[in-house]
NUTORLUM-109899 format. One record per residue (C-alpha): chain; x, y, z. Coordinates in Angstrom, 3 decimals, padded with zeros to 6 digits. Layout:
+----+----------+----------+----------+
! ch !       xx !       yy !       zz !
+----+----------+----------+----------+
!  A !        X !        Y !        Z !
...
+----+----------+----------+----------+
***
This chain:
+----+----------+----------+----------+
! ch !       xx !       yy !       zz !
+----+----------+----------+----------+
!  A ! -022.460 ! -034.980 !  000.963 !
!  A ! -021.532 ! -033.538 !  004.906 !
!  A ! -024.121 ! -034.367 !  007.081 !
!  A ! -026.258 ! -031.706 !  008.573 !
!  A ! -026.756 ! -029.754 !  005.213 !
!  A ! -030.208 ! -030.615 !  004.772 !
!  A ! -031.414 ! -029.665 !  008.201 !
!  A ! -029.860 ! -026.462 !  007.824 !
!  A ! -030.775 ! -025.678 !  004.098 !
!  A ! -034.536 ! -026.162 !  002.679 !
!  A ! -034.259 ! -028.151 ! -000.543 !
!  A ! -034.097 ! -024.611 ! -002.917 !
!  A ! -031.193 ! -023.653 ! -001.101 !
!  A ! -028.935 ! -026.836 ! -001.173 !
!  A ! -027.606 ! -028.214 ! -004.960 !
!  A ! -025.755 ! -031.397 ! -005.311 !
!  A ! -026.554 ! -032.523 ! -009.152 !
!  A ! -023.481 ! -032.632 ! -011.348 !
!  A ! -024.193 ! -029.488 ! -013.463 !
!  A ! -024.806 ! -027.334 ! -010.104 !
!  A ! -021.454 ! -028.586 ! -008.813 !
!  A ! -020.015 ! -027.745 ! -011.961 !
!  A ! -021.334 ! -024.279 ! -012.412 !
!  A ! -021.027 ! -023.380 ! -008.860 !
!  A ! -017.732 ! -024.671 ! -008.024 !
!  A ! -015.435 ! -022.733 ! -010.151 !
!  A ! -014.124 ! -019.222 ! -011.322 !
!  A ! -013.287 ! -017.882 ! -015.031 !
!  A ! -009.936 ! -020.165 ! -014.082 !
!  A ! -010.172 ! -023.500 ! -016.149 !
!  A ! -006.845 ! -024.910 ! -015.108 !
!  A ! -008.149 ! -026.826 ! -011.879 !
!  A ! -010.290 ! -030.001 ! -010.972 !
!  A ! -013.635 ! -029.151 ! -010.191 !
!  A ! -015.251 ! -031.512 ! -007.428 !
!  A ! -017.736 ! -029.382 ! -004.299 !
!  A ! -019.624 ! -031.526 ! -002.775 !
!  A ! -022.456 ! -029.431 ! -002.611 !
!  A ! -023.847 ! -025.927 ! -003.074 !
!  A ! -025.637 ! -023.922 ! -000.573 !
!  A ! -027.290 ! -020.809 ! -000.520 !
!  A ! -027.800 ! -019.108 !  002.782 !
!  A ! -030.175 ! -016.104 !  003.152 !
!  A ! -029.066 ! -014.714 !  006.101 !
!  A ! -026.388 ! -013.918 !  008.315 !
!  A ! -027.695 ! -016.356 !  011.040 !
!  A ! -027.613 ! -019.073 !  008.378 !
!  A ! -024.280 ! -018.405 !  007.286 !
!  A ! -023.040 ! -018.866 !  011.183 !
!  A ! -025.236 ! -022.023 !  011.336 !
!  A ! -023.373 ! -023.052 !  008.706 !
!  A ! -019.588 ! -022.078 !  009.485 !
!  A ! -020.248 ! -023.782 !  012.855 !
!  A ! -021.382 ! -026.778 !  011.814 !
!  A ! -018.484 ! -027.300 !  009.199 !
!  A ! -015.794 ! -026.440 !  012.250 !
!  A ! -017.699 ! -029.308 !  014.283 !
!  A ! -018.280 ! -031.733 !  011.369 !
!  A ! -014.853 ! -030.767 !  009.876 !
!  A ! -015.898 ! -029.970 !  006.443 !
!  A ! -014.208 ! -026.791 !  004.438 !
!  A ! -016.135 ! -023.845 !  002.465 !
!  A ! -015.586 ! -022.355 ! -000.833 !
!  A ! -017.101 ! -018.976 ! -000.810 !
!  A ! -018.590 ! -018.302 ! -004.470 !
!  A ! -019.849 ! -014.373 ! -005.411 !
!  A ! -020.150 ! -013.809 ! -009.178 !
!  A ! -017.215 ! -016.338 ! -009.813 !
!  A ! -015.586 ! -013.725 ! -012.245 !
!  A ! -012.456 ! -014.169 ! -010.348 !
!  A ! -008.979 ! -015.628 ! -012.394 !
!  A ! -006.817 ! -016.693 ! -009.977 !
!  A ! -008.836 ! -020.168 ! -008.758 !
!  A ! -009.811 ! -018.422 ! -005.312 !
!  A ! -013.179 ! -019.789 ! -005.629 !
!  A ! -012.358 ! -023.057 ! -007.173 !
!  A ! -013.527 ! -026.099 ! -005.113 !
!  A ! -011.682 ! -029.147 ! -005.948 !
!  A ! -011.298 ! -031.246 ! -002.841 !
!  A ! -015.302 ! -031.881 ! -001.596 !
!  A ! -015.859 ! -028.617 ! -000.537 !
!  A ! -018.935 ! -027.234 !  000.321 !
!  A ! -019.991 ! -023.934 ! -001.676 !
!  A ! -021.011 ! -020.829 !  000.092 !
!  A ! -022.734 ! -019.051 ! -002.743 !
!  A ! -024.315 ! -015.644 ! -001.814 !
!  A ! -026.572 ! -015.584 ! -005.063 !
!  A ! -029.283 ! -015.050 ! -002.095 !
!  A ! -028.107 ! -012.593 !  000.074 !
!  A ! -028.383 ! -009.790 ! -002.742 !
!  A ! -030.337 ! -007.075 ! -001.166 !
!  A ! -029.567 ! -003.591 ! -000.406 !
!  A ! -030.596 ! -002.797 !  002.994 !
!  A ! -029.686 !  000.678 !  004.067 !
!  A ! -029.430 !  003.919 !  002.475 !
!  A ! -027.944 !  006.879 !  003.834 !
!  A ! -028.205 !  010.480 !  001.858 !
!  A ! -026.496 !  012.222 !  004.447 !
!  A ! -023.589 !  009.970 !  004.858 !
!  A ! -023.504 !  008.596 !  001.018 !
!  A ! -023.473 !  005.247 !  002.811 !
!  A ! -025.285 !  002.258 !  001.174 !
!  A ! -025.482 ! -000.732 !  003.341 !
!  A ! -025.753 ! -004.341 !  001.462 !
!  A ! -025.404 ! -007.667 !  001.036 !
!  A ! -022.205 ! -009.657 ! -000.635 !
!  A ! -024.287 ! -011.103 ! -002.901 !
!  A ! -025.525 ! -007.601 ! -004.768 !
!  A ! -024.083 ! -007.706 ! -008.265 !
!  A ! -021.544 ! -004.503 ! -008.708 !
!  A ! -023.877 ! -003.102 ! -011.860 !
!  A ! -026.727 ! -002.707 ! -009.397 !
!  A ! -025.070 ! -000.721 ! -006.753 !
!  A ! -023.481 !  001.365 ! -009.537 !
!  A ! -027.452 !  001.896 ! -010.404 !
!  A ! -028.521 !  002.611 ! -007.310 !
!  A ! -026.231 !  004.936 ! -006.968 !
!  A ! -026.986 !  006.471 ! -010.179 !
!  A ! -030.841 !  006.841 ! -008.948 !
!  A ! -029.522 !  009.126 ! -005.963 !
!  A ! -027.500 !  011.198 ! -008.123 !
!  A ! -024.570 !  009.829 ! -006.610 !
!  A ! -021.785 !  007.273 ! -008.104 !
!  A ! -020.014 !  004.057 ! -007.066 !
!  A ! -016.719 !  004.314 ! -008.963 !
!  A ! -015.140 !  001.127 ! -008.696 !
!  A ! -015.904 ! -000.466 ! -012.446 !
!  A ! -014.585 ! -003.214 ! -014.601 !
!  A ! -015.667 ! -005.378 ! -017.293 !
!  A ! -017.627 ! -007.850 ! -015.510 !
!  A ! -019.168 ! -005.012 ! -013.184 !
!  A ! -022.602 ! -007.064 ! -014.354 !
!  A ! -022.195 ! -010.429 ! -012.578 !
!  A ! -019.153 ! -009.559 ! -010.121 !
!  A ! -020.701 ! -009.169 ! -006.271 !
!  A ! -019.727 ! -006.719 ! -003.761 !
!  A ! -018.628 ! -009.482 ! -001.557 !
!  A ! -016.387 ! -011.008 ! -004.283 !
!  A ! -014.730 ! -007.291 ! -004.782 !
!  A ! -014.229 ! -006.879 ! -000.885 !
!  A ! -012.174 ! -010.088 ! -001.061 !
!  A ! -010.193 ! -009.145 ! -003.710 !
!  A ! -010.071 ! -005.413 ! -003.192 !
!  A ! -011.042 ! -005.260 ! -006.855 !
!  A ! -009.556 ! -002.520 ! -009.062 !
!  A ! -010.550 ! -001.969 ! -012.746 !
!  A ! -010.349 !  001.173 ! -015.004 !
!  A ! -011.068 !  004.425 ! -012.631 !
!  A ! -008.130 !  003.279 ! -009.927 !
!  A ! -005.975 !  005.710 ! -010.810 !
!  A ! -009.100 !  009.250 ! -010.034 !
!  A ! -011.078 !  006.900 ! -007.217 !
!  A ! -008.742 !  004.342 ! -006.022 !
!  A ! -009.469 !  000.605 ! -005.508 !
!  A ! -012.384 ! -001.312 ! -003.317 !
!  A ! -010.899 ! -000.880 !  000.007 !
!  A ! -011.150 !  002.474 ! -000.935 !
!  A ! -014.901 !  002.802 ! -000.673 !
!  A ! -015.611 ! -000.147 !  002.407 !
!  A ! -016.787 !  002.029 !  005.113 !
!  A ! -017.915 ! -001.012 !  007.357 !
!  A ! -018.266 ! -004.954 !  007.051 !
!  A ! -019.816 ! -007.259 !  008.822 !
!  A ! -018.202 ! -011.171 !  008.795 !
!  A ! -018.895 ! -014.318 !  009.944 !
!  A ! -014.920 ! -015.818 !  010.464 !
!  A ! -013.979 ! -019.225 !  010.540 !
!  A ! -015.146 ! -019.770 !  014.075 !
!  A ! -018.416 ! -018.936 !  013.502 !
!  A ! -018.422 ! -015.345 !  015.152 !
!  A ! -019.689 ! -012.275 !  013.655 !
!  A ! -017.298 ! -009.055 !  013.134 !
!  A ! -019.205 ! -005.967 !  012.772 !
!  A ! -016.278 ! -003.323 !  011.520 !
!  A ! -016.026 !  000.385 !  011.816 !
!  A ! -019.937 !  000.763 !  011.448 !
!  A ! -019.653 !  003.265 !  008.487 !
!  A ! -017.619 !  005.568 !  010.307 !
!  A ! -015.282 !  008.074 !  008.928 !
!  A ! -013.230 !  008.763 !  011.687 !
!  A ! -012.590 !  006.005 !  014.477 !
!  A ! -009.533 !  005.967 !  016.076 !
!  A ! -010.220 !  002.511 !  018.531 !
!  A ! -007.233 !  000.485 !  017.709 !
!  A ! -006.752 ! -002.393 !  014.914 !
!  A ! -009.296 ! -001.823 !  011.709 !
!  A ! -010.527 ! -005.218 !  011.763 !
!  A ! -011.703 ! -004.648 !  008.319 !
!  A ! -009.034 ! -004.257 !  006.312 !
!  A ! -007.506 ! -008.076 !  007.345 !
!  A ! -010.828 ! -009.155 !  005.438 !
!  A ! -010.106 ! -006.805 !  002.179 !
!  A ! -008.373 ! -008.515 !  000.137 !
!  A ! -008.052 ! -011.930 !  002.370 !
!  A ! -010.086 ! -014.157 ! -000.685 !
!  A ! -012.228 ! -015.617 !  001.791 !
!  A ! -009.183 ! -017.473 !  004.208 !
!  A ! -010.438 ! -015.429 !  007.076 !
!  A ! -014.111 ! -015.421 !  007.012 !
!  A ! -017.021 ! -014.825 !  004.634 !
!  A ! -018.092 ! -011.551 !  003.974 !
!  A ! -021.997 ! -011.100 !  004.488 !
!  A ! -023.101 ! -007.519 !  004.345 !
!  A ! -020.777 ! -004.007 !  003.605 !
!  A ! -021.111 ! -000.672 !  004.014 !
!  A ! -019.959 !  000.739 !  001.223 !
!  A ! -019.497 !  004.898 !  000.348 !
!  A ! -020.709 !  006.526 ! -002.633 !
!  A ! -019.091 !  009.309 ! -004.472 !
!  A ! -020.807 !  012.661 ! -005.855 !
!  A ! -021.695 !  012.036 ! -009.409 !
!  A ! -018.658 !  013.290 ! -012.187 !
!  A ! -019.241 !  015.246 ! -015.056 !
!  A ! -019.940 !  014.191 ! -018.452 !
!  A ! -016.586 !  012.213 ! -019.730 !
!  A ! -014.679 !  012.341 ! -023.236 !
!  A ! -012.652 !  009.454 ! -024.208 !
!  A ! -009.737 !  009.878 ! -026.244 !
!  A ! -007.551 !  006.836 ! -027.821 !
!  A ! -004.168 !  007.676 ! -029.042 !
!  A ! -001.688 !  006.078 ! -031.056 !
!  A !  001.602 !  005.497 ! -029.384 !
!  A !  004.769 !  004.203 ! -031.566 !
!  A !  006.740 !  002.980 ! -028.283 !
!  A !  005.845 !  001.591 ! -024.610 !
!  A !  007.871 !  004.399 ! -022.934 !
!  A !  006.442 !  007.029 ! -024.698 !
!  A !  003.264 !  005.827 ! -023.047 !
!  A !  004.466 !  007.472 ! -020.112 !
!  A !  005.100 !  010.729 ! -021.382 !
!  A !  001.830 !  010.795 ! -022.594 !
!  A !  000.307 !  009.910 ! -018.677 !
!  A !  003.009 !  012.518 ! -017.313 !
!  A !  001.486 !  015.332 ! -019.984 !
!  A ! -002.060 !  014.829 ! -019.389 !
!  A ! -001.817 !  014.359 ! -015.814 !
!  A !  000.131 !  017.789 ! -015.752 !
!  A ! -002.888 !  019.368 ! -017.069 !
!  A ! -006.054 !  017.490 ! -016.122 !
!  A ! -007.092 !  015.083 ! -013.915 !
!  A ! -008.131 !  011.582 ! -015.613 !
!  A ! -010.799 !  009.574 ! -015.010 !
!  A ! -009.203 !  006.467 ! -016.292 !
!  A ! -005.779 !  005.826 ! -018.280 !
!  A ! -005.621 !  002.395 ! -020.199 !
!  A ! -003.343 !  000.921 ! -022.420 !
!  A ! -003.702 ! -002.218 ! -025.119 !
!  A ! -001.096 ! -003.519 ! -027.683 !
!  A ! -001.832 ! -003.572 ! -031.831 !
!  A ! -002.295 ! -007.427 ! -031.173 !
!  A ! -005.113 ! -007.001 ! -028.570 !
!  A ! -006.875 ! -004.431 ! -030.519 !
!  A ! -006.935 ! -007.102 ! -033.642 !
!  A ! -008.052 ! -009.574 ! -031.127 !
!  A ! -011.065 ! -006.880 ! -030.173 !
!  A ! -011.993 ! -006.195 ! -033.966 !
!  A ! -012.064 ! -009.900 ! -035.090 !
!  A ! -014.497 ! -010.490 ! -032.385 !
!  A ! -016.835 ! -007.507 ! -032.304 !
!  A ! -018.206 ! -005.317 ! -034.985 !
!  A ! -016.178 ! -001.861 ! -034.198 !
!  A ! -014.333 !  000.262 ! -036.491 !
!  A ! -010.772 !  000.356 ! -036.178 !
!  A ! -010.023 !  003.768 ! -033.938 !
!  A ! -007.316 !  005.430 ! -036.082 !
!  A ! -006.278 !  005.381 ! -039.503 !
!  A ! -003.004 !  002.728 ! -039.553 !
!  A ! -002.366 !  000.373 ! -037.058 !
!  A !  000.487 !  001.457 ! -034.218 !
!  A !  002.142 ! -001.019 ! -032.037 !
!  A !  000.118 !  000.780 ! -028.815 !
!  A ! -002.523 !  002.966 ! -027.857 !
!  A ! -003.674 !  004.813 ! -024.632 !
!  A ! -007.501 !  005.183 ! -023.765 !
!  A ! -007.810 !  008.161 ! -021.866 !
!  A ! -010.688 !  009.400 ! -019.725 !
!  A ! -011.659 !  012.959 ! -018.357 !
!  A ! -013.831 !  015.836 ! -017.278 !
!  A ! -015.965 !  017.420 ! -020.497 !
!  A ! -014.967 !  020.747 ! -019.215 !
!  A ! -011.285 !  020.126 ! -019.974 !
!  A ! -011.728 !  019.333 ! -023.779 !
!  A ! -009.790 !  022.558 ! -024.190 !
!  A ! -006.906 !  021.509 ! -022.282 !
!  A ! -007.058 !  018.279 ! -023.455 !
!  A ! -006.454 !  019.139 ! -027.266 !
!  A ! -003.426 !  021.570 ! -025.972 !
!  A ! -001.643 !  018.340 ! -024.264 !
!  A ! -002.451 !  016.521 ! -027.251 !
!  A ! -000.745 !  018.821 ! -029.561 !
!  A !  002.119 !  018.288 ! -027.402 !
!  A !  002.391 !  014.945 ! -026.986 !
!  A !  002.227 !  014.803 ! -031.381 !
!  A !  004.689 !  017.355 ! -031.682 !
!  A !  007.133 !  015.274 ! -028.800 !
!  A !  006.376 !  012.021 ! -031.491 !
!  A !  005.035 !  010.625 ! -028.557 !
!  A !  001.906 !  009.879 ! -030.326 !
!  A !  001.146 !  009.851 ! -033.866 !
!  A ! -003.132 !  010.290 ! -034.020 !
!  A ! -005.774 !  010.578 ! -032.052 !
!  A ! -009.367 !  010.098 ! -031.732 !
!  A ! -011.917 !  011.720 ! -029.803 !
!  A ! -015.368 !  010.770 ! -028.806 !
!  A ! -018.381 !  013.160 ! -030.078 !
!  A ! -020.864 !  011.414 ! -028.471 !
!  A ! -021.690 !  008.829 ! -025.345 !
!  A ! -022.308 !  006.159 ! -027.772 !
!  A ! -018.827 !  006.754 ! -029.741 !
!  A ! -017.531 !  006.839 ! -026.057 !
!  A ! -018.894 !  003.537 ! -025.634 !
!  A ! -017.299 !  001.937 ! -028.499 !
!  A ! -013.878 !  003.457 ! -027.481 !
!  A ! -014.329 !  002.039 ! -024.466 !
!  A ! -015.333 ! -001.530 ! -026.042 !
!  A ! -012.030 ! -001.626 ! -027.793 !
!  A ! -010.777 ! -001.779 ! -024.365 !
!  A ! -013.065 ! -003.557 ! -022.100 !
!  A ! -013.434 ! -006.232 ! -025.245 !
!  A ! -010.030 ! -007.691 ! -025.039 !
!  A ! -010.728 ! -010.428 ! -022.351 !
!  A ! -013.805 ! -011.780 ! -023.962 !
!  A ! -012.364 ! -011.440 ! -027.353 !
!  A ! -009.098 ! -013.603 ! -026.304 !
!  A ! -010.756 ! -016.328 ! -024.187 !
!  A ! -011.472 ! -018.793 ! -026.721 !
!  A ! -007.465 ! -018.982 ! -026.693 !
!  A ! -007.569 ! -020.331 ! -023.502 !
!  A ! -005.124 ! -017.333 ! -022.327 !
!  A ! -002.720 ! -017.702 ! -019.363 !
!  A ! -003.035 ! -014.531 ! -017.563 !
!  A ! -000.650 ! -012.983 ! -015.360 !
!  A ! -001.687 ! -009.742 ! -013.464 !
!  A !  001.373 ! -007.828 ! -012.287 !
!  A !  002.128 ! -004.325 ! -011.059 !
!  A !  005.863 ! -002.210 ! -010.445 !
!  A !  005.970 !  001.227 ! -009.906 !
!  A !  004.745 !  003.486 ! -012.837 !
!  A !  008.614 !  004.642 ! -013.463 !
!  A !  009.608 !  000.808 ! -013.880 !
!  A !  007.466 !  000.044 ! -016.425 !
!  A !  009.342 !  000.665 ! -019.643 !
!  A !  012.298 ! -001.626 ! -018.921 !
!  A !  009.742 ! -004.320 ! -016.912 !
!  A !  007.601 ! -005.058 ! -020.218 !
!  A !  011.043 ! -005.089 ! -022.257 !
!  A !  012.849 ! -007.606 ! -020.126 !
!  A !  009.234 ! -009.953 ! -019.681 !
!  A !  008.638 ! -009.642 ! -023.376 !
!  A !  012.614 ! -010.662 ! -024.314 !
!  A !  011.627 ! -013.654 ! -021.280 !
!  A !  008.455 ! -014.995 ! -023.103 !
!  A !  009.823 ! -014.612 ! -026.534 !
!  A !  012.797 ! -016.706 ! -025.936 !
!  A !  011.083 ! -019.417 ! -024.349 !
!  A !  008.047 ! -019.294 ! -026.714 !
!  A !  008.723 ! -017.586 ! -029.994 !
!  A !  005.893 ! -019.192 ! -031.210 !
!  A !  003.371 ! -018.349 ! -028.718 !
!  A !  001.166 ! -014.813 ! -029.003 !
!  A !  001.785 ! -012.440 ! -026.103 !
!  A ! -001.047 ! -009.792 ! -025.414 !
!  A ! -000.473 ! -006.971 ! -023.145 !
!  A ! -003.403 ! -004.613 ! -021.661 !
!  A ! -003.574 ! -002.960 ! -018.621 !
!  A ! -004.684 !  000.007 ! -016.513 !
!  A ! -001.144 !  002.138 ! -016.963 !
!  A ! -002.328 !  005.044 ! -014.440 !
!  A ! -001.843 !  003.010 ! -011.362 !
!  A !  001.248 !  000.391 ! -012.844 !
!  A ! -001.047 ! -002.562 ! -013.425 !
!  A ! -000.442 ! -004.738 ! -016.640 !
!  A ! -002.102 ! -007.774 ! -017.591 !
!  A !  000.024 ! -010.088 ! -019.533 !
!  A ! -001.629 ! -012.621 ! -021.533 !
!  A !  000.158 ! -015.421 ! -023.419 !
!  A ! -002.344 ! -017.274 ! -025.940 !
!  A ! -002.639 ! -021.050 ! -026.378 !
!  A ! -001.723 ! -022.336 ! -029.962 !
!  A ! -004.899 ! -024.577 ! -031.270 !
!  A ! -002.368 ! -027.294 ! -032.387 !
!  A ! -001.377 ! -027.336 ! -027.940 !
!  A ! -003.042 ! -029.582 ! -025.366 !
!  A ! -004.530 ! -027.104 ! -022.869 !
!  A ! -002.849 ! -029.401 ! -020.127 !
!  A !  000.780 ! -028.656 ! -021.686 !
!  A !  000.363 ! -025.199 ! -022.855 !
!  A ! -000.596 ! -024.475 ! -018.966 !
!  A !  002.685 ! -026.617 ! -017.697 !
!  A !  004.958 ! -024.708 ! -020.320 !
!  A !  003.066 ! -021.187 ! -019.208 !
!  A !  003.743 ! -022.386 ! -015.270 !
!  A !  007.354 ! -023.086 ! -015.877 !
!  A !  008.473 ! -019.465 ! -017.020 !
!  A !  006.704 ! -017.651 ! -014.530 !
!  A !  009.324 ! -018.041 ! -012.005 !
!  A !  011.386 ! -015.819 ! -014.168 !
!  A !  009.019 ! -013.546 ! -014.925 !
!  A !  007.862 ! -013.006 ! -011.222 !
!  A !  011.755 ! -012.445 ! -010.215 !
!  A !  011.560 ! -010.005 ! -012.638 !
!  A !  008.881 ! -008.010 ! -010.492 !
!  A !  010.785 ! -008.967 ! -007.078 !
!  A !  013.942 ! -007.462 ! -008.495 !
!  A !  011.545 ! -003.786 ! -008.826 !
!  A !  009.212 ! -004.812 ! -005.497 !
!  A !  006.648 ! -005.124 ! -007.560 !
!  A !  003.513 ! -007.580 ! -007.128 !
!  A !  002.746 ! -010.706 ! -008.789 !
!  A ! -000.806 ! -010.152 ! -008.530 !
!  A ! -001.896 ! -006.278 ! -009.067 !
!  A ! -006.170 ! -007.182 ! -008.696 !
!  A ! -006.832 ! -010.755 ! -009.654 !
!  A ! -005.512 ! -012.289 ! -005.962 !
!  A ! -003.652 ! -014.967 ! -005.337 !
!  A ! -005.870 ! -018.356 ! -005.214 !
!  A ! -004.258 ! -021.060 ! -006.193 !
!  A ! -003.032 ! -019.979 ! -009.422 !
!  A ! -000.299 ! -018.124 ! -007.774 !
!  A ! -000.322 ! -019.083 ! -004.061 !
!  A !  003.013 ! -021.394 ! -004.545 !
!  A !  004.845 ! -017.828 ! -006.096 !
!  A !  003.966 ! -015.585 ! -003.160 !
!  A !  007.231 ! -015.523 ! -001.804 !
!  A !  007.994 ! -013.458 ! -004.651 !
!  A !  005.918 ! -010.553 ! -003.219 !
!  A !  005.748 ! -011.237 !  000.162 !
!  A !  008.730 ! -012.147 !  002.671 !
!  A !  008.688 ! -014.897 !  004.633 !
!  A !  008.156 ! -013.039 !  007.719 !
!  A !  004.811 ! -011.469 !  006.013 !
!  A !  003.817 ! -014.768 !  005.517 !
!  A !  004.604 ! -015.713 !  008.601 !
!  A !  002.644 ! -013.384 !  010.094 !
!  A ! -000.686 ! -014.360 !  007.669 !
!  A ! -000.290 ! -017.946 !  008.635 !
!  A ! -000.860 ! -017.084 !  012.611 !
!  A ! -003.695 ! -014.433 !  011.542 !
!  A ! -005.475 ! -017.263 !  009.664 !
!  A ! -005.202 ! -019.790 !  012.879 !
!  A ! -006.436 ! -016.699 !  015.018 !
!  A ! -009.520 ! -016.239 !  012.557 !
!  A ! -009.813 ! -019.678 !  011.247 !
!  A ! -008.320 ! -022.336 !  013.493 !
!  A ! -010.162 ! -025.483 !  011.963 !
!  A ! -008.553 ! -024.489 !  008.708 !
!  A ! -012.788 ! -024.576 !  006.845 !
!  A ! -012.472 ! -021.144 !  005.303 !
!  A ! -011.354 ! -021.603 !  001.644 !
!  A ! -008.229 ! -023.816 !  002.603 !
!  A ! -005.389 ! -024.123 !  000.167 !
!  A ! -005.837 ! -020.512 ! -001.283 !
!  A ! -003.582 ! -017.911 ! -001.047 !
!  A ! -000.936 ! -019.157 !  001.397 !
!  A !  001.489 ! -021.581 !  000.446 !
!  A !  000.714 ! -024.696 !  002.357 !
+----+----------+----------+----------+
***
């Protein structure tokens, strides 16, 4: 274990037993070696600063850890690093009703912020299946998206201020919650999505929204993927959508096998679209639904009649990741412009089918913002390492399909270790050179989450 940690942290703030190292040294990925030297739990900005300065002086590396719900290996410590857990920096520090602004520590769980907002008659709209365990600092570091992006945008859009400890141990307090601030470079946006490679997010000022109207949820059966975009275009022409998700029959089958939920429609169809919209728009929604049926884009549909039924319909979509977890899926989180989705998904489907005809492929995603989740499921008889290698080998072909459409190889899960070596499919050589120079400015001794995001 690196020297000096015992002087900085009490016994309850420092763990180095094997179970703790394994628990806090990884995220939801299971394809990388986990080998941290220690886990530390700072409880203040001052302790975090002291830790970073010690890392610079003693030459050890730090890996930030939030809820560890990431899917790209960004929170994996595999080379003796010290994991910095923000589990104990989990307080809401301040709230301004006039500004609709909450100042909180990095370890505040997403759902805690959502519940706090609801108690104040407001709304924190960044939402996803892992909201009950993900932390605000991690959301900021990966610019988390989720299921409401079509209406409310990404985490970046709700960060009004940011306090960061840089890789040099300097404290930067960015923007102070201002709406207007025309004083040069807005440094907070460098740290949003940086995956902890430039510094440690310790506090954030998060904006809240007006509480939404009651929502209805509709699930539609769609016979062909291009028809989903026609459905999206039709509904967007007549109302404001809060969400527009899609999943395949394969994904639905896995959820129904895993959870005690009824099939939403009478007959299976290749694809399903899930829409959420304001209760007051129900008449318009029904008229638009009839249009899509008349055009042959939709075969059938179901509309929630209660909050419980709405939750059950959402569970069909949000339960997918949990349902396929036993299959050790190889995940790809891709985005292209919405107009390019049909040709893109057709090309990628053909690539996977040609290379791995014996693998099940599970598609789902946030179709309303161009984000597709491609999950290749491991056959029972195939060893995990062999499966990972075979899937990894086809990634360049998939990413080439992304590159020629100017898309992204990581829409919302980050780059981490999983996609680090493929970053050039999304970012130019000039981009990556500038990013490396920024890393050098904020973290000259390379102590902040080394080996992540940027190719070596």
